[in-house]
C-alpha positions in Angstrom: -60.5 20.4 110.0 -57.4 22.6 109.4 -54.4 21.8 107.2 -51.2 23.5 108.0 -47.6 22.8 107.3 -44.5 23.2 109.4 -41.8 25.6 108.1 -39.4 24.5 105.4 -35.8 24.5 106.6 -32.5 24.6 104.8 -32.4 20.7 104.9 -35.7 20.7 103.1 -37.1 18.7 106.0 -40.6 19.6 107.1 -43.8 18.0 108.3 -47.3 18.3 106.9 -49.8 18.6 109.8 -53.5 17.9 109.5 -55.5 19.0 112.4 -58.9 17.7 113.5 -60.9 19.6 116.1 -63.7 17.6 117.9 -65.9 17.1 120.9 -67.4 19.5 123.3 -63.9 20.5 124.6 -62.7 21.3 121.1 -59.7 19.0 121.4 -57.1 18.9 118.7 -55.9 15.7 117.1 -53.2 15.7 114.4 -51.9 13.6 111.6 -48.2 14.1 110.8 -46.7 13.0 107.5 -43.9 14.0 105.2 -43.8 16.3 102.2 -44.3 13.3 99.7 -46.8 11.3 101.9 -45.8 7.9 102.9 -45.6 7.1 106.6 -47.6 9.1 109.2 -48.1 9.3 112.9 -51.3 10.3 114.7 -51.3 12.4 117.8 -54.2 12.5 120.3 -57.2 11.3 118.3 -60.0 12.2 120.8 -63.1 12.1 118.7 -64.5 11.1 115.3 -62.1 8.3 114.4 -63.6 8.0 110.9 -62.3 11.5 110.0 -58.7 10.3 110.7 -59.2 7.0 109.0 -60.7 8.5 105.8 -58.0 11.2 105.6 -55.2 8.5 106.0 -56.8 6.3 103.4 -57.5 9.1 101.0 -53.9 10.3 101.0 -52.5 6.8 100.8 -50.7 7.2 104.1 -49.1 4.4 106.1 -49.8 4.9 109.8 -46.9 3.8 112.0 -48.5 4.6 115.3 -50.8 6.7 117.6 -48.9 8.8 120.1 -51.0 9.9 123.0 -49.8 13.0 125.1 -51.7 11.9 128.1 -54.6 9.7 129.3 -57.6 12.0 129.3 -60.6 10.8 127.3 -60.8 13.9 125.0 -57.3 13.0 123.7 -57.6 9.2 123.5 -61.3 8.5 122.8 -60.8 7.6 119.1 -57.5 5.8 119.4 -58.7 2.1 119.8 -61.1 2.4 116.8 -58.2 3.9 114.6 -55.9 1.2 115.9 -58.2 -1.5 114.9 -59.1 -0.1 111.6 -55.5 0.7 110.5 -53.5 -1.9 112.5 -51.2 0.6 114.1 -50.0 0.5 117.7 -50.9 3.0 120.5 -48.1 4.6 122.5 -48.4 6.4 125.9 -45.9 7.4 128.5 -45.3 4.6 131.2 -46.5 6.9 134.1 -50.0 7.3 132.5 -50.2 3.8 131.0 -49.8 2.4 134.5 -53.3 3.7 135.5 -55.0 4.0 132.0 -57.8 1.6 131.5 -57.6 1.4 127.7 -55.2 -0.4 125.2 -51.6 0.7 125.2 -49.3 -1.4 122.9 -46.0 0.2 124.0 -45.0 2.6 126.7 -42.9 5.6 126.3 -40.2 7.3 128.3 -38.1 10.5 128.2 -35.9 10.6 125.1 -37.7 8.0 123.0 -37.8 9.0 119.3 -39.8 8.2 116.2 -38.4 8.8 112.7 -40.7 10.2 110.0 -39.5 11.2 106.6 -36.1 12.6 107.8 -37.5 14.1 110.9 -37.2 12.8 114.5 -40.1 13.0 116.8 -38.7 13.2 120.3 -40.6 12.4 123.5 -40.3 14.9 126.3 -41.7 14.0 129.6 -43.6 17.0 131.0 -45.6 16.0 134.0 -48.0 18.4 135.7 -51.3 18.0 134.0 -50.9 14.3 134.5 -48.0 12.2 135.8 -47.3 10.9 132.3 -47.9 14.0 130.2 -45.5 14.4 127.3 -44.7 16.9 124.5 -43.4 15.6 121.2 -40.8 17.8 119.6 -39.9 17.8 115.9 -36.7 19.9 116.2 -35.8 20.1 112.5 -39.3 21.3 111.6 -39.3 23.6 114.7 -42.6 22.4 115.9 -43.7 20.8 119.2 -47.0 19.1 120.0 -47.7 19.9 123.6 -50.9 18.2 124.6 -52.4 19.8 127.7 -49.1 21.0 129.1 -49.0 24.5 127.6 -51.4 26.4 125.3 -51.2 29.8 123.6 -52.4 31.8 126.5 -52.4 29.5 129.5 -51.2 26.2 131.0 -52.9 22.8 131.7 -55.0 22.2 134.7 -53.2 20.6 137.7 -56.2 20.0 139.9 -57.3 16.7 138.2 -56.1 13.2 139.2 -52.4 12.9 138.6 -52.0 16.6 138.3 -49.2 18.5 140.3 -48.4 22.1 140.4 -44.9 21.3 141.5 -44.5 19.0 138.5 -45.9 21.6 136.2 -43.5 24.2 137.5 -40.6 21.8 136.7 -41.9 21.2 133.2 -42.4 24.8 132.4 -39.2 26.0 133.9 -36.7 23.2 133.1 -38.2 22.0 129.8 -40.6 24.4 128.0 -38.7 27.5 128.9 -35.6 26.2 127.1 -37.3 26.1 123.7 -36.2 28.8 121.4 -38.6 31.5 120.3 -39.2 30.2 116.8 -40.6 26.8 118.0 -44.2 26.6 117.1 -46.4 24.8 119.7 -49.4 22.8 118.6 -51.5 22.3 121.8 -54.3 19.9 122.7 -56.8 22.8 122.6 -56.9 26.3 121.0 -54.5 27.5 118.3 -50.8 27.1 117.9 -48.3 29.9 118.3 -44.6 30.6 118.6 -42.8 30.5 121.9 -41.9 34.1 121.3 -45.6 34.8 121.6 -46.0 32.5 124.7 -43.3 34.5 126.4 -45.2 37.7 125.7 -48.9 36.8 126.1 -49.1 33.6 128.2 -49.5 35.1 131.7 -49.6 31.7 133.5 -46.3 30.7 131.8 -44.7 34.0 132.8 -45.9 33.8 136.4 -44.7 30.2 136.9 -41.4 30.8 135.1 -40.8 33.9 137.3 -41.6 32.0 140.6 -44.9 34.0 141.2 -47.2 31.0 140.9 -50.4 31.4 138.9 
């Protein structure tokens, strides 16, 4: 379990971020909440629901929802247990929800937003890893939760069901590449980093952006 905080900006708006790492694939799940506690959102709880539940209860947080970046089990496996324990809805993009076998209380689409302690969490549709993959941008806090779209040194796989290299190229070139260098990505696996470092060290991102494939 790793506890980090997004940067403080002039508006004094920032998120606290609790990261849980679980499972054989070392998947990242997150709890997002404000500086003074209160409401929270959960992103991609793949494993060990009790850890999420205990953290939320111990910090007297009020969960407003579970946001799933895509449908793969290592990102959704604990969602229903948390939903049932804390009475909060599950959200997933409509393209993945259409084929997902689990519970989805409300579908998402490009541009949907969730408010959290003065911050706006915006849904960005970034297909490629799956048809309904999303990233969740918190622009004021300068952080983005990228699921399995992009990591610190590579990109998500496109050879699984619903994956598409053409869609991934669109997502990287037309969405991710527009993010400013100071945006910090929090991916579904591995460690976070700035977009500045992505542009230097992520060979798959560079190759796809420059039209050289990967």
